[in-house]
N, C-alpha and C positions, 0 to 999 in steps of 0.2 A: 559930607560933613562940612558945616560952616567953617570958614578959614580960621577963625579964632575960638572955636568951640573947645571947651575943656571941662568935661564932667568928672575928671579924675582918672586915675590909673586902674586898669584891670589886668590881673595876671591870668593868662590862659596857659595851662599846662598841656603838653601834647599838641602844640600849635602848628606842627609841620605839615598837616594835611587833614583830610576827612572832616570830622566835626570841628576840629581846632581851627582850620582855615575858614570855615563858614562862620563860626563864632567871631573870628577876627573881623570878617567883612561886616557882619551885622552890628557888632558893637562899635566899630569905627564910625559907621554911618550915624550912630546915636551920639557921637561926640566924645567918645572915650579915647584916652591914650592907652596903648597896649604894651604889656610886657609879654613877649612871645617866647614861651619856653619849649625846648625840645632837646634831643640828644645830638642831632645832626645839624651843624651850622649851615651847610649848603642848602638843605631842605627848608630850614627856617628862613633863609634869604628868599626862597621862592614865595613863601607866605608874605614876607615883608614887601617884596616887589609887587604883590597883588593888591596891596593897599593903595588907597587914593592919596594918602599923605604919609609915606613911609618915614619921613623925617620926624614924625610925632612919636614914633614907637621905638622899642628897644628889644634886642634879642638877648635871651638868657639861655646859655647852653649848659645843661647838667643832666647826668644820667641818674634817674631816681633809684636805680638798683645798685648803684655804686655806694661804697661805704660812706663817702663824703657827699653823695648826691644832693640830699636835702640841705645840708649845710652850704654847699656851693650855690644852690638856687637862692636860698635866703640871703646869702652874702651879696648876691647880685642885685637884690632889691631893697637892701637895708636903708637906702636913702629915700625910699618912696613911701608915701602914705597912701595905702590902697583904698579904693572905693569898691572894687569887685574882685572876686576870686572864682575862676572857672576850673574846677577839678575835672579835667577832660582826659588826661593821659591814662592809657590803659591798653591791655592786650590780653589775649587768651591763648591757650594751647590745647589743641584737639588730640585726643589719644587716651588710652587707658592709663589710669593712675599707676598701675603695676609696672607698665613698660616705659613710662616717661620719667626722665631724670628728675630728681627732687629739686635740684638747683633752679631750673627754669620754672618749676611749679611754685616754689617759694617766691621767685621774682614776680610772678603774677600777683601774689598777695601783697608784696611790697609796693608795686606800682598802682594796683587797682584799689587797695584798701588802706594800707599803712600810710602811704604818701598823702592822700587826701586828708586823713585824720590829723597827721602831723602838721601839714600846711594850714589846715583849718584852725588848729589850736594856736599855732605861732602867729598867724595873721589876723586872728579874731579881734584883738584890741584895736587895730587900725580900721577894720571894717565897721566895728561898733562906733568908733569915733566919727566916722564919715557917713553914718547911717547907710551903709552900703549893702552889698548882696553877695551871696554865695550860690553857685550853681554846681551841683554834683552830678556828673554823668554816670548813671548806673546802667542797668539793662534789664529787659524782661527775662533774661537768663537767670537773674537772681530771684525770680518769683517762685521757682521750684527747683528741686534737684535735677541736675543735668548729667546723665551718664556720658562718659568720655570727654566731658569738659567740667569735671566735678570741682576743680579748684577755682576756675573762672566763675562758675555759678555761686560758689560759696563766698568768694570775695565780693561779688556784686550784691549778694544778699546782705552781707555785712555793711556795705556802703549804703544801701537803701535804708536799712534799719537805723543806722547812725544818722544819716541825713534827715530822715523824717523825725526822729527824736529831737535833733538839733533845731529843726524848724519850729517845733512847739516851744522848746526852751527859750528861743530867741525871738519869738513872735512880738512884733511891735518895735523891735530894736534893729534887726536887719532882715532882709528878705532872703529866704532860702528856697531854692528850687531843686527838687529831686527829679531829674530827667531820666525817664525809663523807656528808651527806644527798643525796638526789635530789630530784625534784619535790615541792614542799611548798606549802601554801596560805598563803604569807607576804606576798603582794602583789608578789613579785619580778617576775612576768610583767607586771604593770601598769607597773612602773617601766622594765623592760627593753624592753617592746614585743614580747616573744616571743609567738608564736602560742599561744592557749590550749589547743588540742587536743593538742599535742605532749607525750607522756609522761604524759597524764592518768591512765592506769591505775596508774601507780607512785606517785601522790600519797599521802603519809602524813601523818596528823594531827600538828600541831606538838607537843602534849604527849607523844606517843609518842616522837618524836625526842629531845626534851630528857630524858625519863626514861631512855632508852637511854644518852645521854651521861653522866648522873649515875651510872648503874650502872657504866659503864666507869671513871669517876673513882673510885668506891668500890673498884674492883678494882685500883687503882694506876696508872690511866692506860692509854692504848692507842689503837689505830686503830679507830674506831667507825663502822660502816655501820648506821644505825638502822632497825629494822623489816623485816619479811620482804619487802615490796615493793621496798625499796631494796637489800636484799641480793640479791634476784633480778636486779634491774637491774645491779648490780655484777658478778654472775656472768656475765650475758649480755655485758657489756663485755669481760670477760676471755677468753671463749671464742669471740667473734666475730672473724674475720679482720679486721685493721685496715683494709685497703683497702675491703672490703665495708662495714664500719661507717661509714667516712668518706663513701662514696657515699650510703648510706641517710640519714645525718644531714644531709648536704648537701641532699638532696631534701626532707627533712622541714622544714628550717629556712630554705630559700631564700625570700627576700622575694617 
């Protein structure tokens, strides 16, 4: 990044690792100042220390599932006029709906769908003023029902539909990217408990995914399925009969 480059501020939620860390790297190189959000300050410091110019960026610690989480996050950036918003924070839980507690399942909806919508609405005036952009990190899991990860798939389906509708509503005013990756080495499986073997062939390196997202952003926004392996998986999802796909995924993911 040029020493005095300043293309404005970008808020990245879930910046503690995975996609968030790579978004931070690639957006910093483009000359943006970063507002790095996460729940764990020590992990956020690891991201900050990985930046070329950590002095240009700011940490925002807030738990999006807490009652005051969104309020705390917005209070931490109230003095900033945003150019970009990356709704990246998210997680899933593997297991049957019946046997999984309702609180963590509702938390998936809060983090993966409610928070992006709330942040998008609150920060849209700033993004519009600065002719900025919004990136919403969804998932191929939201392209069809997913047994034993039903709430995660439902939340991501909602995020995709909202993001794509917003992209049309705001066309020519801000750029909106709906990023729809498949299996990726982000640590998602460790958090969710999902079996490690499922979908391993389709795993795509994180830098490839984020570069594809940046290319879509440069082209004015759009729906982005990154990398040939994820595009192949997306094609298979579209051409496979729904009932057969449900049975296959139910067998693959059954605890």
